[in-house]
C-alpha positions as CSV (number, residue, x, y, z in Angstrom):
1,M,-54.4,-26.9,-33.6
2,N,-54.0,-24.2,-36.3
3,F,-50.3,-23.3,-36.8
4,W,-51.0,-19.5,-36.7
5,I,-53.0,-19.9,-33.5
6,T,-49.9,-21.6,-32.0
7,I,-47.8,-18.6,-33.0
8,K,-50.3,-16.2,-31.4
9,E,-50.2,-18.2,-28.2
10,K,-46.3,-18.1,-28.2
11,L,-46.5,-14.4,-28.8
12,S,-49.0,-14.0,-25.9
13,N,-46.7,-16.1,-23.5
14,A,-43.7,-14.0,-24.4
15,I,-45.6,-10.8,-23.8
16,I,-46.7,-12.0,-20.4
17,E,-43.2,-12.9,-19.3
18,I,-41.7,-9.6,-20.6
19,K,-44.2,-7.6,-18.6
20,K,-43.0,-9.2,-15.3
21,N,-39.7,-7.2,-15.3
22,P,-38.5,-3.9,-16.6
23,I,-35.7,-5.7,-18.5
24,L,-35.6,-9.1,-20.2
25,D,-34.7,-11.9,-17.9
26,A,-33.8,-15.5,-18.8
27,V,-37.4,-16.7,-18.7
28,A,-38.5,-13.9,-21.1
29,H,-35.6,-14.7,-23.4
30,A,-36.7,-18.3,-23.6
31,A,-40.3,-17.4,-24.2
32,I,-39.3,-15.2,-27.2
33,Q,-37.1,-17.9,-28.6
34,E,-40.1,-20.3,-28.8
35,I,-41.8,-18.1,-31.4
36,P,-41.5,-19.9,-34.7
37,F,-39.5,-18.4,-37.6
38,G,-38.3,-15.2,-35.9
39,G,-37.9,-16.0,-32.1
40,T,-34.2,-16.5,-32.0
41,L,-33.6,-13.6,-34.3
42,L,-35.7,-11.3,-32.1
43,V,-33.6,-12.2,-29.0
44,N,-30.4,-11.5,-30.9
45,L,-31.8,-8.3,-32.2
46,Y,-32.6,-7.2,-28.6
47,D,-29.1,-8.1,-27.4
48,N,-27.4,-6.3,-30.3
49,A,-29.5,-3.1,-30.3
50,Y,-28.4,0.3,-29.1
51,G,-30.0,1.9,-26.0
52,E,-30.8,1.3,-22.4
53,E,-32.1,-2.2,-21.4
54,T,-35.5,-0.7,-20.2
55,E,-36.0,1.1,-23.5
56,K,-35.1,-2.0,-25.6
57,T,-37.5,-4.1,-23.5
58,R,-40.3,-1.5,-24.2
59,Q,-39.6,-1.7,-27.9
60,I,-39.7,-5.4,-28.2
61,L,-42.8,-5.6,-26.1
62,E,-44.6,-3.0,-28.4
63,M,-43.4,-4.9,-31.5
64,L,-44.7,-8.3,-30.2
65,K,-48.0,-6.7,-29.3
66,N,-48.2,-5.4,-32.9
67,L,-47.5,-8.9,-34.2
68,Q,-50.1,-10.5,-31.9
69,L,-52.8,-8.2,-33.4
70,M,-52.0,-8.8,-37.0
71,D,-54.0,-11.2,-39.3
72,E,-52.5,-14.5,-40.3
73,K,-51.4,-13.3,-43.7
74,S,-49.6,-10.2,-42.5
75,L,-48.0,-12.1,-39.6
76,E,-46.8,-14.9,-41.9
77,Q,-45.3,-12.4,-44.3
78,I,-43.4,-10.4,-41.7
79,L,-42.1,-13.5,-39.8
80,R,-40.9,-15.1,-43.0
81,A,-39.3,-11.9,-44.2
82,L,-37.5,-11.6,-40.8
83,D,-36.2,-15.2,-41.0
84,K,-35.1,-14.8,-44.7
85,N,-33.1,-11.5,-44.1
86,K,-31.8,-12.3,-40.6
87,E,-28.1,-12.0,-41.5
88,E,-28.6,-8.5,-43.0
89,I,-30.9,-7.4,-40.2
90,L,-28.4,-8.3,-37.4
91,T,-25.8,-5.9,-38.9
92,N,-28.2,-3.0,-38.2
93,R,-28.1,-2.2,-34.5
94,C,-31.0,0.2,-34.9
95,Y,-33.3,-2.4,-36.5
96,L,-35.3,-3.2,-33.4
97,A,-36.5,0.5,-33.3
98,E,-37.2,0.3,-37.1
99,L,-39.2,-2.9,-36.6
100,V,-41.5,-1.3,-34.0
101,V,-42.3,1.5,-36.5
102,K,-42.9,-1.0,-39.4
103,T,-45.2,-3.3,-37.4
104,S,-47.1,-0.4,-36.1
105,E,-47.7,1.1,-39.5
106,I,-48.7,-2.3,-41.0
107,L,-51.1,-2.9,-38.1
108,N,-52.7,0.5,-38.6
109,E,-53.2,-0.2,-42.3
110,V,-54.6,-3.6,-41.6
111,K,-57.1,-2.1,-39.1
112,K,-58.1,0.5,-41.7
113,L,-58.7,-2.2,-44.3
114,D,-60.8,-4.2,-41.9
115,K,-63.0,-1.2,-41.3
116,N,-63.5,-0.6,-45.0
117,D,-64.0,-4.2,-46.2
118,L,-66.8,-3.2,-48.5
119,E,-64.6,-0.7,-50.3
120,I,-61.9,-3.4,-50.8
121,Q,-64.4,-5.5,-52.7
122,I,-65.8,-2.7,-54.8
123,G,-62.7,-0.7,-55.6
124,Q,-59.7,-3.0,-55.9
125,T,-57.8,-0.6,-58.1
126,E,-58.0,2.2,-55.5
127,I,-57.0,-0.1,-52.6
128,H,-54.1,-1.4,-54.7
129,I,-53.0,2.2,-55.2
130,D,-53.4,3.0,-51.5
131,L,-51.4,-0.1,-50.6
132,T,-48.7,0.8,-53.1
133,K,-48.5,4.3,-51.6
134,L,-48.3,2.8,-48.1
135,R,-45.5,0.5,-49.2
136,L,-43.7,3.5,-50.6
137,E,-44.1,5.5,-47.4
138,I,-42.9,2.6,-45.3
139,S,-40.0,2.2,-47.7
140,E,-39.1,5.9,-47.4
141,T,-39.4,5.7,-43.6
142,S,-37.2,2.7,-43.6
143,K,-34.6,4.5,-45.7
144,Q,-34.7,7.5,-43.3
145,V,-34.2,5.2,-40.3
146,S,-31.4,3.5,-42.1
147,D,-29.8,6.9,-42.8
148,I,-30.1,7.8,-39.1
149,S,-28.6,4.4,-38.2
150,K,-25.7,5.1,-40.5
151,Q,-25.2,8.5,-38.9
152,I,-25.2,7.0,-35.4
153,E,-22.8,4.3,-36.6
154,D,-20.5,7.0,-38.0
155,V,-20.7,8.9,-34.6
156,Q,-20.0,5.6,-32.8
157,N,-17.0,4.9,-35.0
158,N,-15.7,8.5,-34.4
159,F,-16.1,7.9,-30.6
160,S,-14.4,4.6,-30.9
161,S,-11.5,6.3,-32.7
162,Q,-11.2,9.0,-30.0
163,L,-11.6,6.4,-27.3
164,N,-8.7,4.4,-28.7
165,V,-6.5,7.6,-28.8
166,I,-7.3,8.3,-25.1
167,Q,-6.9,4.7,-24.2
168,N,-3.4,4.7,-25.8
169,Q,-2.5,7.9,-24.0
170,M,-3.7,6.4,-20.7
171,N,-1.7,3.3,-21.3
172,D,1.4,5.3,-22.2
173,L,1.0,7.2,-18.9
174,L,0.5,4.0,-17.0
175,T,3.6,2.4,-18.5
176,M,5.7,5.6,-17.8
177,L,4.5,5.7,-14.2
178,K,5.1,2.0,-13.7
179,C,8.7,2.5,-14.9
180,K,9.2,5.4,-12.5
181,S,7.7,3.5,-9.6
182,G,10.0,0.5,-10.1
183,N,7.1,-1.9,-9.7
184,A,5.7,-4.6,-11.9
185,G,2.1,-5.2,-12.7
186,L,0.0,-2.1,-13.5
187,S,-3.1,-3.2,-11.8
188,S,-1.3,-4.2,-8.6
189,V,0.8,-1.1,-8.6
190,I,-2.1,1.3,-8.9
191,T,-4.6,-0.7,-6.9
192,E,-2.3,-0.6,-3.8
193,N,-1.7,3.2,-4.3
194,T,2.1,2.4,-4.3
195,I,2.5,4.3,-7.6
196,Q,3.7,7.8,-7.0
197,I,2.4,10.5,-9.4
198,K,5.0,13.3,-9.4
199,N,4.3,16.9,-10.0
200,E,5.9,16.9,-13.5
201,D,3.5,14.1,-14.5
202,R,0.3,15.6,-13.2
203,E,-0.2,18.1,-16.0
204,N,-0.1,15.3,-18.6
205,I,-2.6,13.2,-16.6
206,E,-4.9,16.1,-16.1
207,E,-4.9,16.8,-19.8
208,V,-5.8,13.2,-20.7
209,L,-8.5,13.0,-18.0
210,E,-10.0,16.3,-19.3
211,Q,-10.3,14.7,-22.8
212,K,-11.7,11.5,-21.4
213,H,-14.4,13.4,-19.5
214,K,-15.3,15.5,-22.5
215,L,-15.7,12.4,-24.6
216,E,-17.9,10.8,-21.9
217,N,-20.1,13.8,-21.7
218,Q,-20.6,13.9,-25.5
219,A,-21.4,10.2,-25.4
220,A,-24.0,10.6,-22.6
221,S,-25.7,13.4,-24.6
222,L,-26.2,11.0,-27.5
223,N,-27.2,8.1,-25.2
224,L,-24.1,6.2,-26.2
225,K,-22.0,4.0,-23.9
226,I,-18.2,4.0,-23.9
227,T,-15.9,1.8,-21.7
228,I,-12.4,2.8,-20.5
229,D,-9.9,0.1,-19.6
230,F,-9.9,-1.1,-16.0
231,D,-6.3,0.1,-15.4
232,A,-7.2,3.6,-16.8
233,D,-10.0,3.9,-14.3
234,L,-7.6,2.9,-11.5
235,L,-5.1,5.6,-12.8
236,E,-7.8,8.2,-12.6
237,A,-8.8,7.2,-9.1
238,A,-5.1,7.1,-8.0
239,F,-4.5,10.5,-9.5
240,Y,-7.5,12.0,-7.5
241,Y,-6.3,10.2,-4.4
242,Q,-2.8,11.5,-4.6
243,T,-3.9,15.0,-5.4
244,H,-6.1,14.9,-2.3
245,Q,-9.4,15.0,-4.3
246,F,-10.7,12.2,-2.1
247,D,-14.4,12.6,-3.0
248,K,-13.7,12.1,-6.7
249,A,-11.4,9.2,-6.0
250,L,-14.1,7.5,-3.9
251,T,-16.7,7.9,-6.7
252,I,-14.4,6.1,-9.2
253,Y,-13.4,3.4,-6.8
254,Q,-17.0,2.7,-6.0
255,H,-17.8,2.5,-9.7
256,I,-15.0,0.0,-10.2
257,I,-16.0,-2.2,-7.2
258,Q,-19.5,-2.6,-8.8
259,K,-17.8,-4.3,-11.7
260,R,-15.2,-6.2,-9.5
261,P,-16.9,-6.7,-6.1
262,N,-14.2,-9.1,-4.9
263,D,-11.2,-7.1,-5.8
264,A,-9.3,-6.9,-2.5
265,G,-7.0,-4.1,-3.7
266,V,-9.9,-1.8,-4.7
267,L,-11.8,-2.6,-1.5
268,Y,-8.6,-1.6,0.4
269,N,-8.3,1.6,-1.5
270,I,-11.9,2.5,-0.8
271,G,-11.1,2.1,2.9
272,L,-8.0,4.2,2.5
273,T,-9.9,7.0,0.8
274,L,-12.7,7.0,3.4
275,Q,-10.1,7.3,6.1
276,N,-8.7,10.4,4.4
277,L,-12.2,11.8,4.4
278,K,-12.2,11.1,8.1
279,K,-14.9,8.5,7.7
280,H,-13.0,5.9,9.8
281,D,-16.1,3.9,10.9
282,E,-17.1,3.5,7.2
283,A,-13.6,2.5,6.2
284,I,-13.3,-0.5,8.5
285,P,-15.9,-2.8,6.7
286,Y,-14.0,-2.4,3.4
287,Y,-10.7,-3.4,5.0
288,E,-12.4,-6.4,6.7
289,K,-13.9,-7.5,3.4
290,S,-10.5,-7.2,1.7
291,L,-9.1,-9.4,4.5
292,S,-11.9,-12.0,4.0
293,I,-10.8,-12.3,0.4
294,E,-7.0,-12.1,1.1
295,P,-6.4,-13.1,4.8
296,N,-2.7,-12.4,4.6
297,R,-3.3,-8.7,3.6
298,V,-1.3,-7.3,6.5
299,Y,-1.8,-3.7,5.5
300,S,-5.6,-4.1,5.9
301,L,-4.9,-5.2,9.5
302,N,-2.7,-2.2,10.0
303,N,-5.2,0.3,8.6
304,I,-8.1,-1.2,10.7
305,G,-5.9,-0.5,13.7
306,L,-5.2,3.0,12.5
307,A,-9.0,3.6,11.9
308,Y,-9.8,2.4,15.5
309,S,-7.1,4.7,16.8
310,N,-8.7,7.7,15.0
311,L,-12.0,6.6,16.6
312,R,-10.1,6.6,20.0
313,Q,-10.9,2.9,20.5
314,F,-7.2,2.3,21.5
315,D,-7.6,-1.2,22.8
316,K,-9.0,-2.4,19.5
317,A,-6.4,-0.4,17.6
318,L,-3.6,-2.2,19.5
319,E,-5.2,-5.6,19.0
320,Y,-5.2,-5.2,15.2
321,L,-1.7,-3.6,15.1
322,D,-0.3,-6.5,17.2
323,A,-2.0,-8.9,14.8
324,A,-0.3,-7.2,11.8
325,I,3.1,-7.4,13.6
326,K,2.6,-11.0,14.4
327,K,1.7,-11.8,10.8
328,E,4.7,-9.9,9.5
329,P,7.3,-9.1,12.1
330,E,9.2,-6.7,9.8
331,Y,6.2,-4.6,8.8
332,I,7.5,-1.2,9.7
333,F,4.1,0.6,9.3
334,A,2.5,-1.4,12.1
335,Y,5.4,-0.6,14.5
336,N,5.0,3.1,13.6
337,N,1.2,3.1,14.0
338,K,1.4,1.2,17.3
339,G,3.8,3.9,18.5
340,T,1.4,6.7,17.5
341,V,-1.4,4.9,19.6
342,L,0.9,4.7,22.6
343,N,1.7,8.4,22.1
344,K,-2.0,9.2,22.2
345,I,-2.4,7.4,25.6
346,G,0.7,9.0,27.1
347,K,3.1,6.1,26.9
348,Y,5.9,8.1,25.2
349,N,8.9,6.0,26.3
350,E,7.2,2.8,25.0
351,A,6.3,4.6,21.8
352,I,10.0,5.6,21.3
353,V,11.0,1.9,21.5
354,L,8.6,1.1,18.7
355,F,9.7,4.0,16.5
356,D,13.3,2.8,17.1
357,K,12.3,-0.7,16.0
358,A,10.8,0.7,12.8
359,L,14.0,2.8,12.2
360,S,16.2,-0.3,12.8
361,L,14.4,-1.9,9.9
362,Q,14.3,1.2,7.7
363,P,16.6,4.1,9.0
364,N,15.2,6.6,6.6
365,Y,11.6,6.1,7.5
366,A,10.4,9.7,7.7
367,N,7.1,9.0,9.6
368,A,8.9,7.1,12.4
369,L,11.5,9.9,12.7
370,N,8.7,12.5,12.9
371,N,6.7,10.5,15.4
372,K,9.7,9.9,17.6
373,G,10.2,13.6,17.6
374,R,6.7,14.1,18.9
375,S,7.3,11.6,21.7
376,L,10.5,13.4,22.7
377,Q,8.8,16.7,22.6
378,S,6.0,15.4,24.8
379,L,8.7,14.3,27.3
380,G,10.1,17.9,27.3
381,K,13.1,17.0,25.2
382,E,12.7,19.8,22.8
383,K,16.2,19.9,21.3
384,E,16.2,16.2,20.7
385,A,12.7,16.4,19.1
386,E,13.9,19.1,16.8
387,I,16.7,16.9,15.6
388,E,14.3,14.1,14.7
389,Y,12.0,16.6,12.8
390,D,15.1,17.9,10.9
391,N,16.0,14.2,10.1
392,A,12.5,13.5,8.8
393,I,12.6,16.7,6.6
394,R,16.0,15.7,5.3
395,V,14.6,12.3,4.2
396,D,11.4,13.7,2.9
397,P,11.5,17.5,2.3
398,N,7.7,17.4,1.7
399,H,6.8,15.7,4.9
400,I,3.9,17.8,6.0
401,S,3.7,16.7,9.6
402,A,7.5,17.1,10.2
403,L,7.4,20.6,8.6
404,T,4.4,21.5,10.8
405,N,6.1,20.2,14.0
406,K,9.3,22.0,13.2
407,G,7.4,25.2,12.7
408,Q,5.6,24.7,16.0
409,I,8.8,24.3,17.9
410,L,10.1,27.5,16.4
411,G,6.9,29.2,17.3
412,F,7.2,28.0,20.9
413,R,10.6,29.6,21.0
414,R,9.1,32.9,19.7
415,Q,11.0,32.5,16.4
416,F,7.9,33.5,14.5
417,S,9.5,34.5,11.3
418,E,11.4,31.2,11.0
419,A,8.2,29.3,11.9
420,I,6.3,31.0,9.1
421,Y,8.9,29.7,6.6
422,Y,8.0,26.1,7.6
423,F,4.2,26.8,7.6
424,D,4.5,28.3,4.1
425,R,6.2,25.1,3.0
426,V,3.3,23.1,4.3
427,L,0.8,25.4,2.6
428,A,2.6,25.1,-0.7
429,L,2.0,21.4,-0.5
430,D,-1.5,21.5,1.0
431,P,-3.1,25.0,0.5
432,V,-6.2,24.1,2.6
433,N,-4.3,22.7,5.6
434,A,-6.3,24.2,8.4
435,F,-3.7,23.5,11.0
436,A,-0.9,25.3,9.1
437,L,-3.2,28.2,8.2
438,N,-3.9,28.7,11.9
439,N,-0.3,28.4,12.9
440,K,0.9,30.8,10.3
441,A,-1.8,33.3,11.3
442,F,-0.7,32.9,14.9
443,A,2.9,33.6,14.1
444,L,1.9,36.7,12.1
445,H,-0.4,37.7,14.9
446,N,2.5,37.6,17.4
447,L,4.6,39.6,15.0
448,G,1.9,42.3,15.1
449,E,0.7,41.6,11.5
450,I,-2.9,41.4,12.5
451,E,-4.2,42.6,9.1
452,L,-2.5,39.5,7.5
453,A,-3.3,37.1,10.4
454,I,-7.1,37.6,10.5
455,P,-7.8,36.4,6.9
456,L,-5.7,33.3,7.5
457,Y,-7.6,32.5,10.7
458,E,-10.8,32.8,8.7
459,R,-9.5,30.4,6.0
460,S,-8.5,28.0,8.7
461,I,-12.0,28.1,10.2
462,Q,-13.5,27.7,6.8
463,M,-11.5,24.5,6.3
464,D,-12.3,23.2,9.8
465,A,-15.1,24.8,11.6
466,T,-14.4,22.7,14.7
467,N,-11.0,24.3,15.2
468,E,-11.7,26.1,18.4
469,R,-8.1,27.4,18.7
470,A,-8.4,29.2,15.3
471,V,-11.8,30.6,16.4
472,N,-10.4,32.0,19.6
473,N,-7.3,33.3,18.0
474,R,-9.4,35.2,15.4
475,L,-11.5,36.8,18.1
476,N,-8.4,37.9,20.0
477,A,-6.9,39.3,16.8
478,I,-10.1,41.3,16.0
479,N,-10.2,42.6,19.5
480,E,-6.5,43.7,19.4
481,S,-7.0,45.3,16.0
482,Q,-9.7,47.5,17.7
483,N,-7.7,48.0,20.9
484,P,-4.0,48.6,19.9
485,S,-2.8,48.6,23.6
486,K,-3.6,44.9,23.8
487,L,-1.6,44.1,20.7
488,I,1.3,46.1,22.1
489,S,1.1,44.2,25.4
490,R,1.3,40.9,23.4
491,L,4.3,42.2,21.4
492,I,6.1,43.4,24.5
493,D,5.7,39.9,26.2
494,N,6.9,38.2,23.0
495,A,9.9,40.5,22.7
496,Y,10.8,40.0,26.3
497,L,10.8,36.2,25.9
498,S,12.9,36.5,22.7
499,V,15.5,38.6,24.6
500,Q,15.5,35.9,27.4
501,R,16.3,33.3,24.7
502,G,18.9,35.4,23.0
503,L,16.8,36.0,19.9
504,L,17.7,39.7,19.6
505,S,16.8,40.1,16.0
506,N,13.3,38.7,16.7
507,A,12.9,41.1,19.6
508,E,14.0,44.0,17.5
509,Q,11.4,43.1,14.9
510,M,8.7,43.1,17.5
511,Y,9.8,46.5,19.0
512,D,9.7,48.0,15.5
513,K,6.1,46.8,15.2
514,I,5.3,48.4,18.6
515,L,6.7,51.7,17.4
516,Q,4.9,51.4,14.1
517,I,1.7,51.3,16.2
518,D,2.8,53.9,18.7
519,S,6.0,55.8,18.0
520,K,6.2,57.2,21.5
521,N,5.6,53.9,23.4
522,I,8.3,54.0,26.1
523,Q,8.5,50.2,26.5
524,G,8.9,49.8,22.8
525,L,11.6,52.5,22.7
526,M,13.5,51.0,25.7
527,G,13.4,47.6,24.1
528,K,14.6,48.9,20.8
529,G,17.4,50.8,22.4
530,S,18.4,47.7,24.5
531,S,18.4,45.5,21.4
532,L,20.6,47.9,19.5
533,A,23.0,48.3,22.3
534,Q,23.4,44.5,22.8
535,I,24.3,44.0,19.1
536,G,26.9,46.9,19.3
537,R,24.9,49.6,17.6
538,I,25.7,52.0,20.4
539,S,25.2,55.4,18.6
540,E,21.7,54.3,17.4
541,A,20.8,53.1,20.8
542,L,21.9,56.4,22.3
543,Q,19.6,58.3,19.9
544,I,16.7,56.1,21.1
545,Y,17.3,56.8,24.8
546,E,17.6,60.6,24.0
547,K,14.2,60.4,22.3
548,I,12.7,58.7,25.4
549,L,14.2,61.5,27.6
550,K,12.6,64.2,25.4
551,I,9.2,62.5,26.0
552,L,9.7,61.7,29.7
553,P,12.9,63.5,31.1
554,E,12.9,61.7,34.4
555,T,12.8,58.1,33.0
556,F,15.5,56.5,35.2
557,D,16.0,53.4,33.1
558,A,16.6,55.6,30.0
559,L,19.0,57.9,31.9
560,I,21.0,54.9,33.1
561,A,21.0,53.2,29.7
562,K,22.1,56.5,28.1
563,G,24.9,56.7,30.6
564,N,26.0,53.2,29.7
565,C,26.1,54.0,26.0
566,L,28.2,57.1,26.7
567,S,30.5,55.0,28.8
568,V,31.1,52.6,26.0
569,L,31.9,55.6,23.8
570,N,34.4,56.7,26.4
571,R,32.3,59.8,27.1
572,F,32.8,59.3,30.9
573,Q,31.9,62.7,32.2
574,E,28.6,62.8,30.3
575,A,27.9,59.2,31.5
576,L,28.5,60.3,35.2
577,Q,26.1,63.2,34.7
578,C,23.4,60.8,33.7
579,Y,23.9,58.6,36.8
580,D,24.0,61.7,39.1
581,D,20.8,63.0,37.6
582,V,19.1,59.7,38.6
583,L,20.8,59.7,42.1
584,H,19.7,63.3,42.7
585,L,16.1,62.1,42.3
586,E,16.5,58.6,43.8
587,P,19.7,58.4,45.9
588,K,19.3,54.6,46.6
589,N,19.0,53.6,43.0
590,L,21.2,50.5,42.9
591,M,21.6,50.4,39.1
592,A,22.8,54.0,39.0
593,L,25.2,53.5,41.9
594,L,26.7,50.3,40.3
595,A,27.0,52.0,36.9
596,K,28.6,55.1,38.4
597,G,31.1,53.0,40.4
598,T,32.0,51.1,37.2
599,V,32.7,54.4,35.2
600,L,34.7,55.8,38.1
601,G,36.8,52.6,38.1
602,K,37.5,53.1,34.4
603,Q,38.8,56.6,35.2
604,N,41.0,55.1,37.8
605,R,39.1,57.0,40.5
606,L,39.2,53.9,42.7
607,N,38.3,55.3,46.1
608,E,35.2,57.0,44.7
609,A,34.3,53.8,42.9
610,I,34.6,51.8,46.2
611,E,32.4,54.4,47.9
612,C,29.7,53.8,45.3
613,F,29.9,50.0,45.8
614,N,29.8,50.5,49.6
615,Q,26.5,52.5,49.2
616,V,25.1,49.6,47.1
617,L,26.1,47.1,49.9
618,D,24.6,49.3,52.6
619,I,21.3,49.1,50.8
620,D,21.7,45.4,49.8
621,P,24.5,43.6,51.6
622,N,24.2,40.5,49.4
623,N,24.3,42.3,46.1
624,Q,26.6,40.1,44.0
625,L,27.6,42.8,41.5
626,G,28.3,45.2,44.4
627,L,30.5,42.6,46.2
628,Q,32.4,41.6,43.0
629,N,33.0,45.2,41.8
630,K,34.1,46.4,45.3
631,S,36.6,43.5,45.5
632,Y,38.0,44.2,42.1
633,A,38.3,47.9,42.8
634,E,40.1,47.2,46.1
635,S,42.5,44.8,44.5
636,L,43.4,47.5,41.9
637,L,43.8,50.1,44.6
638,K,46.1,47.9,46.6
639,K,48.2,47.1,43.5
640,K,48.4,50.8,42.8
641,N,49.5,51.7,46.3
642,N,52.1,49.0,46.3
643,N,53.6,50.5,43.1
């Protein structure tokens, strides 16, 4: 068989195999290599060339088709030239594209010559000139392509240089973070998310990542590929994870796992990131796969239990958490998480036992302290719960759950200003925390600051549209802003509860808000006067009561309270006049009778005092103040008579 026919057949076979797939597979590689003279070179040229696999496959296919259509002479010349200059050719990573251009141009010229065969025989000189011109044009094109190749190579070298700088910066950050974390092994440290990226390091990391992304975008625009070290990818993912940018972290972890599909640590981190995105059902398979690779991975067991707990499949949750404890009896996280499951199903005392077990292994375990507080609070042991929250905050001042729980307890006690302090600490750490936004808004709402509360309710709903409490609170706030009497009613109730709990400054704050809304509100004025009197600001309280009596002269409570203030100031006759004014209108008013009797006693008018107390007991024989005051006045009178 003719040698060149054999070459044409080899070319045809290679073309058939290449067409079967969008990129070269092993069979296609082998078929190309069988082409005499240049087959191996063409495979190496394909592997070494710039560009996407599909584009390179298209180029080599087009080039082989051109070769197949050439006459024997042209084919022999080009294959021998390729074989002769293969070492030089392989240094040019753009040569595959050049070769497509060259073979196309030669083929076009050959076709042209075939069409004009008669002209070739008659006018050899003209054909020679045309061929020379063609060779010059091809040479010029080759030079232009070579120049472009050089430019691309320069760009690539520049990118490589920039990439090395960024890589070194990333490595410096990794080394620094490793030293700070006190752990060995960069990959293991970052993969397990045990590395802690502190606030002072974040700015440096953000700056390096910004440069990295800029470089990647520039490379993409030029169809160039750059590769960042594995640890650097992990650092970026860990940074996004710890700054709560979980979507970004997940994207990078999933990119990493494509390259390292059996990396148990990365699989675990994907599960962890999905859990933070509240995709608990999606997280479980990643944990399970990490377990299949490393069966002793106890934290995967623990997190599967936690995922099932969040899915409210508590039996399964307990099964996995028990398995984690069995595998590692001193694994504190499993004890803590099992305790949280028991909390959810109302087994608070059993939960406390588990939290105590975790704390016996690690006394400063903030999560266990906080969760124990929640169990105690659920059992109605509010003071003990608050101690545990304070302990958790002492151990970890940035413990969001403990700060939130502390704020809630203060809110339950109507210490709204103090509660806001803790919710603000939460929001400084997590500005989009829907729970803290709602709680702060509710505290402001109950302090009468509706104009500040409503935007916070709206932000809370924006962060979590399923938060029914925030939705209802917002509606109430809007309603009260349009109907001030409802807001005043809320404030009066809160002030009353504050007084009952001895929180007089809180009560005074609420009364001030009431009077800001309605300066003549009697309940607000009475509450304000009472608060002032209880903290010893008698003259100010007296002014408040006088203001009330100007508005409503026959307000008995204000008259009696005014008399009490006058009595403290030793203005006894004025005080008695206040009580008599009440008794003139309501002779059986017990508070006025008791107050009058007390002032008469202070004046040593004991018989008159006893008469007042007798009137009280005639109306209410079991009145304790009446009985006590009468007994005391009689003892003083007896002592006086004996003297």
